[in-house]
C-alpha positions as CSV (number, residue, x, y, z in Angstrom):
1,M,137.3,91.9,90.7
2,L,135.2,88.8,89.9
3,L,132.5,91.0,88.4
4,R,135.0,92.9,86.3
5,L,136.4,89.6,85.0
6,A,132.9,88.3,84.3
7,L,132.0,91.4,82.4
8,F,135.1,91.0,80.2
9,L,134.5,87.4,79.6
10,G,130.8,87.8,79.2
11,L,131.0,90.6,76.6
12,F,133.9,88.9,74.8
13,L,132.1,85.6,74.4
14,A,128.6,87.2,73.9
15,P,128.6,86.5,70.1
16,A,129.0,82.8,70.9
17,L,125.6,82.8,72.5
18,P,122.9,81.2,70.4
19,T,120.6,83.7,68.6
20,Q,117.3,83.0,70.2
21,A,114.6,84.9,72.1
22,A,115.4,85.8,75.7
23,K,114.1,83.4,78.3
24,L,111.3,85.0,80.3
25,V,112.0,85.1,84.0
26,P,108.7,84.3,85.7
27,P,107.2,86.5,88.3
28,G,107.8,85.8,92.0
29,N,110.8,85.0,94.2
30,R,113.2,82.2,93.6
31,N,114.1,82.2,97.3
32,V,111.5,80.9,99.7
33,E,112.8,83.0,102.5
34,Q,114.0,86.6,102.3
35,P,117.8,86.8,101.9
36,A,119.7,88.4,104.7
37,V,119.5,92.2,105.0
38,P,122.9,93.9,105.3
39,G,124.0,95.2,108.7
40,A,124.2,98.8,107.5
41,S,120.5,98.8,106.7
42,A,119.7,97.3,110.0
43,R,121.8,99.9,111.8
44,R,120.1,102.8,110.0
45,T,116.7,101.4,110.7
46,A,117.5,100.9,114.4
47,A,119.0,104.4,114.7
48,G,115.7,105.8,113.4
49,K,113.8,103.7,116.0
50,S,111.8,102.1,113.2
51,T,111.3,98.8,111.6
52,Y,111.3,97.6,108.0
53,E,107.6,97.1,108.0
54,A,107.0,100.6,109.4
55,K,109.2,102.1,106.7
56,Y,107.5,100.1,104.0
57,R,104.1,101.3,105.2
58,K,105.3,104.9,105.2
59,V,106.4,104.8,101.6
60,Y,103.4,102.8,100.6
61,Q,101.2,105.5,102.1
62,L,103.0,108.2,100.3
63,L,102.4,106.5,97.0
64,R,98.8,105.6,97.8
65,S,97.8,109.0,99.0
66,D,99.3,110.8,95.9
67,P,97.4,109.7,92.7
68,A,99.3,112.5,90.8
69,L,102.6,110.8,91.6
70,I,101.3,107.5,90.5
71,R,100.2,109.0,87.2
72,K,103.7,110.5,86.8
73,I,105.2,107.1,87.4
74,R,102.9,105.5,84.9
75,N,103.7,108.2,82.3
76,V,107.5,108.1,82.7
77,S,107.5,104.3,82.5
78,A,105.6,104.3,79.3
79,R,108.1,106.6,77.7
80,Y,110.8,103.9,78.2
81,G,108.5,101.0,77.4
82,I,108.6,99.4,80.9
83,E,105.9,98.6,83.4
84,P,105.4,101.2,86.1
85,I,105.7,98.6,88.8
86,H,109.5,98.6,88.2
87,V,109.7,102.2,89.2
88,V,107.5,101.7,92.2
89,G,109.6,98.7,93.3
90,A,112.8,100.8,93.2
91,I,111.2,103.6,95.2
92,V,109.8,101.2,97.8
93,G,113.0,99.2,98.2
94,E,115.1,102.4,98.7
95,H,112.8,103.8,101.3
96,T,112.3,100.5,103.2
97,Y,115.9,99.7,103.6
98,N,117.9,102.9,103.1
99,V,116.0,106.0,104.1
100,D,112.6,106.9,105.5
101,A,110.0,108.3,103.1
102,Y,108.7,111.8,103.7
103,D,105.0,112.1,104.5
104,R,104.4,114.4,101.5
105,L,106.0,114.7,98.1
106,Q,106.4,118.5,98.7
107,T,108.9,117.8,101.4
108,Y,111.3,116.4,98.8
109,Y,111.3,119.8,97.1
110,V,111.9,121.6,100.4
111,K,114.8,119.2,101.3
112,A,116.4,119.8,97.9
113,V,116.5,123.6,98.5
114,S,118.2,123.2,101.8
115,Y,121.1,121.2,100.2
116,L,121.4,123.3,97.1
117,N,122.1,126.4,99.2
118,N,125.5,124.8,100.1
119,S,128.7,125.2,98.2
120,F,130.2,121.8,97.1
121,A,132.2,120.1,94.3
122,F,132.9,116.6,93.1
123,S,136.4,116.0,94.3
124,H,138.7,113.9,96.5
125,Q,141.3,115.4,98.8
126,G,141.4,118.6,96.8
127,E,141.6,116.9,93.4
128,A,138.6,117.7,91.3
129,I,136.9,115.0,89.3
130,G,137.6,117.0,86.1
131,D,141.4,116.9,86.8
132,F,141.3,113.3,88.0
133,I,139.8,111.9,84.8
134,Q,142.6,113.6,82.8
135,R,145.0,111.0,84.1
136,P,146.4,108.8,81.4
137,Q,144.6,105.7,82.8
138,F,141.3,107.2,81.6
139,R,142.4,107.9,78.0
140,Q,140.9,104.6,76.8
141,C,137.5,105.9,77.8
142,L,137.5,108.7,75.3
143,V,136.4,106.4,72.5
144,H,132.9,106.4,74.2
145,K,130.5,109.1,73.2
146,D,127.4,108.0,75.1
147,S,127.4,109.1,78.7
148,Y,126.5,105.7,80.0
149,D,129.4,104.0,78.3
150,L,131.8,106.8,79.1
151,W,131.2,106.9,82.9
152,S,130.9,103.1,83.1
153,C,134.4,103.0,81.5
154,R,135.7,105.5,84.0
155,E,134.2,103.6,86.9
156,Q,135.9,100.4,85.6
157,V,139.2,102.2,85.3
158,W,138.8,103.4,88.9
159,D,138.3,99.9,90.1
160,E,141.2,98.4,88.1
161,H,143.9,101.1,88.6
162,F,143.0,103.3,91.6
163,R,140.7,101.6,94.1
164,G,142.6,100.7,97.2
165,K,146.0,101.4,95.5
166,R,148.8,104.0,95.7
167,V,149.2,105.8,92.4
168,D,151.8,108.6,91.8
169,G,152.4,108.7,95.5
170,K,148.8,109.1,96.5
171,K,146.8,106.5,98.3
172,F,143.2,106.0,97.1
173,P,140.4,104.6,99.3
174,N,139.2,101.0,98.7
175,D,135.7,102.2,98.0
176,R,133.3,102.8,95.0
177,F,134.1,105.5,92.5
178,S,130.7,107.2,93.3
179,A,131.5,107.2,97.1
180,V,134.9,108.7,96.7
181,F,134.3,111.5,94.2
182,F,130.6,112.1,94.1
183,Q,129.4,112.4,97.7
184,P,130.4,115.8,98.9
185,F,128.1,115.9,101.9
186,Y,128.6,112.5,103.7
187,A,129.4,108.9,103.0
188,G,126.8,106.7,101.5
189,Q,124.6,109.6,100.5
190,T,121.8,109.3,98.0
191,F,119.0,111.7,97.6
192,G,115.5,112.3,96.4
193,L,112.5,110.1,95.7
194,G,114.6,107.5,93.7
195,Q,117.7,107.8,96.0
196,L,120.0,108.1,93.0
197,N,123.6,108.9,93.3
198,P,125.3,111.5,91.1
199,L,127.4,109.1,89.2
200,T,124.3,107.2,88.1
201,A,122.7,110.4,87.0
202,L,125.8,111.3,84.9
203,Q,125.7,107.9,83.3
204,M,122.0,108.2,82.4
205,T,122.0,111.8,81.2
206,D,122.3,111.1,77.4
207,L,119.4,108.6,77.5
208,V,117.2,110.9,79.5
209,H,118.1,113.8,77.2
210,R,117.1,111.7,74.1
211,I,113.8,110.6,75.6
212,W,112.8,113.7,77.6
213,G,114.8,116.6,76.2
214,Y,116.1,117.5,79.7
215,P,119.5,119.4,79.5
216,K,122.5,117.1,79.7
217,L,124.2,117.0,83.1
218,D,127.8,118.2,83.5
219,F,130.1,117.0,86.2
220,N,131.5,120.5,86.4
221,D,128.1,121.7,87.6
222,P,127.4,119.5,90.7
223,H,124.6,121.8,91.8
224,E,122.6,121.0,88.7
225,V,123.3,117.3,89.1
226,Y,121.9,117.4,92.7
227,R,119.0,119.6,91.6
228,T,118.1,116.9,89.1
229,I,118.3,113.9,91.4
230,M,116.4,115.7,94.1
231,D,113.6,117.0,92.0
232,P,110.8,114.5,92.3
233,D,109.5,115.2,88.8
234,V,112.8,115.0,86.9
235,T,114.4,112.2,89.0
236,L,111.7,109.8,87.9
237,A,113.0,110.0,84.3
238,Y,116.4,108.9,85.6
239,V,115.0,106.1,87.8
240,A,113.1,104.7,84.9
241,A,116.2,105.0,82.6
242,T,118.3,103.1,85.1
243,L,115.7,100.3,85.2
244,K,115.4,100.2,81.4
245,K,119.2,99.8,81.2
246,S,119.1,96.8,83.5
247,I,116.3,95.1,81.5
248,D,118.2,95.7,78.3
249,A,121.5,94.4,79.7
250,Y,120.0,91.1,80.9
251,R,118.2,90.6,77.6
252,T,121.3,91.2,75.4
253,I,124.1,89.8,77.6
254,A,122.5,87.1,79.7
255,G,119.6,86.1,77.4
256,F,117.0,86.7,80.1
257,D,113.8,88.8,79.9
258,I,113.4,90.3,83.4
259,S,110.7,92.7,82.4
260,R,108.0,90.7,84.2
261,N,109.9,90.4,87.5
262,P,110.1,93.7,89.4
263,G,112.0,92.0,92.2
264,I,114.9,91.4,89.8
265,T,115.0,94.9,88.5
266,A,114.7,96.3,92.0
267,T,117.7,94.1,93.0
268,L,119.8,95.5,90.1
269,Y,118.7,99.0,91.0
270,N,120.0,98.3,94.5
271,L,123.3,96.6,93.5
272,G,124.2,98.5,90.3
273,N,126.6,97.2,87.5
274,P,123.8,95.3,85.6
275,E,126.1,94.6,82.6
276,A,128.7,93.0,84.9
277,R,126.1,90.9,86.7
278,A,124.5,89.9,83.5
279,A,127.9,88.8,82.1
280,A,128.6,86.8,85.3
281,L,125.3,85.0,85.0
282,A,125.9,84.4,81.2
283,A,129.4,82.9,82.0
284,E,128.0,80.7,84.7
285,N,125.2,79.4,82.5
286,R,127.6,78.6,79.6
287,I,129.4,76.3,82.0
288,R,126.1,74.8,83.3
289,R,125.0,74.2,79.7
290,N,128.2,72.4,78.9
291,Q,127.6,70.3,81.9
292,G,124.1,69.4,80.8
293,K,122.5,71.5,83.6
294,E,119.6,73.8,83.5
295,P,120.5,77.5,83.4
296,R,120.3,79.4,86.6
297,L,117.7,82.2,86.6
298,P,118.5,85.6,88.0
299,Q,118.1,85.8,91.7
300,E,116.5,88.5,93.8
301,N,118.3,89.9,96.9
302,Y,116.6,91.0,100.1
303,Y,115.5,94.2,98.5
304,G,114.0,92.7,95.4
305,W,112.5,89.9,97.5
306,L,110.4,92.4,99.4
307,V,109.1,93.9,96.2
308,N,108.0,90.6,94.8
309,D,106.5,89.6,98.2
310,K,104.4,92.8,98.2
311,L,103.6,92.7,94.5
312,D,99.8,92.4,94.8
313,E,99.6,95.4,97.1
314,L,102.0,97.5,95.0
315,T,100.2,96.6,91.7
316,A,96.9,97.8,93.3
317,L,98.3,101.3,93.4
318,F,97.7,101.6,89.7
319,Q,94.1,100.2,89.6
320,D,92.5,103.6,90.4
321,S,95.0,106.0,88.8
């Protein structure tokens, strides 16, 4: 609720911000010690009889042993005008704290085939997402033509009007839009090299289409959505697009240039909602400015902290590629 309020206030008041160059966020962590890792991540790691360091080493070895993958990351990043370390940071964070990396890139292709042989749909308790978004609460979103704005609007409507509420006699879960309608296999699922969820892919499809020419994704074709996010080659275009959106949001809404701090972009990749978070920071810094205080810089979470802590080692991946 606070993030949604901050987004409204931040965007409403954005024109009042002084027109000046975005303030560069310097490299490195703002926190001396790593912020606490959520219990869910700890439980997943313990269940796999592993450690964070072991999982980090596994994904690092995958990247180091595959120069073709590093070249792909470099190429896809250049198309969006971002540094490739941002893409690497997102991949490393996901596989350190959420899932184990596979030993070889080819395994991601094999895993995709095993899932795509199943029959599934984007729905909740028998109500397909296509029917759900026809409800009158979503009518306001039809003004948006870009997929990112359209699905972000729908996500906001879900939070405001349906999440944890009873509507038309039906009780809806107090959970994220993506978890309720876009996870047909199991809760908390994300797939592929970038561990994207289907809602993020649907948001980014217009941007990816403009940059790469890939066909636009359709929520009525969930198999194609999953094929996209599980294909290591195609999903990289979506990972980079997501990171680009975060960098742009913090520049235009909060007045910060985070393009030199992969720990911050990794944090936003992990948390999502970059516009709302940028707006919250902008609102806080307006108050601080009125009080004569220095602005608060964007902060990394546990996930981004690791990326910045390992930055020298991760940057070295590109020296020989």
